[in-house]
N, C-alpha and C positions, 0 to 999 in steps of 0.2 A: 539463440542457442543457449541451453542451460548447462550442458556438460558434454565433454568428449571423453569416451573411454573411462567412464566412472560409473560404478554401480549406484543406483538410486533406489530408495525404498519404494516398495509397491504402494501405489495410491489406491485406496479403497473408496467406494461411494460414501459420501459424508465427510471425507477428509478435507482439510484446508491446505492450500499450498501458497507459500509466500516466496516471491522472487525479489530478493533484496537488491535495490539500486541497479536495476537493469535498464538498458536502453538510454535514450536521451531525455525521457520525461519522468524522472523520479524526483523525490522531494528535495534533494540537495541541489538540483539544477533549477535555475529560474524558468518560470513558465511564461513570463510576461512578454518576452520578445516575440512570441507568436500568439499572444492573447489567449492563453489557456488558463483557466482557473486551476489552482493547486488541488490535487486530489486529496481525498480523505485518507487518514491513516488509522489503522486499527491494530489492536493487540489482543492476544488471548491469554487468559489465566486459567490455571487448573486448580480446582478447590480440593479440599481434603478427601472428598469421596471420589475423586477422579473425573468429575464433571468439568466442563470448560465453559467459560464465559467470554464473549467477544466484547471488547471495550473500544469506544471511540476515543482515540488519542487526539485527533485533529479532524474537525468536520470538513466536508467538501467545501471549498471556497465558492461563494456565489459570484456571479458576474459583477454584481454591485460591489462586493468586497474587493474583487480584483481591480475594478476601475478606480476605487478609492485609493489603492496603492499606486497604480501607474498613471493616474490622472487623465 
């Protein structure tokens, strides 16, 4: 559930939506107790002309990377 009795902006085709820290499987919670690799994190920047660029802040963790952490 995203919100109850709150107006939300209209979402148009091509828009991006981010749900920050939702559910049990977000970045600040450990994934290793159920052997799930950590998900990638991305951020968007807006340039001077109003264009946007998506940046990789943290790449998707590979299974090999996860196993190196948990053993």
